[in-house]
C-alpha positions, 0 to 999 in steps of 0.5 A: 442500553448496553455498555457497548452502545453507551460507549459508542454513543459517547464517542459519537457525541464527543466528535459532534461536540468538537464539530459544534465548537468549531462551528461556534468559533467560526460564527464568533470570528465573523461576528455571526449569531452563534446561539444555535451552536451554543444551544447544540453544545449545551444539549450534547453536554447534557446527553454526555452527562446522562450517558456517563451516569449510565455507564458507571 
């Protein structure tokens, strides 16, 4: 992956992370199962970590 591709993916993941956080908050506020949103956040965090390592 080149630097621009990595930077673009990081931006996309940050936006996706915000959406997943919103979903998690909505689920928690109504007492619904938030497991899938929590899992998605963990996956996004892991990918962001890997991309940041590549970006350095």
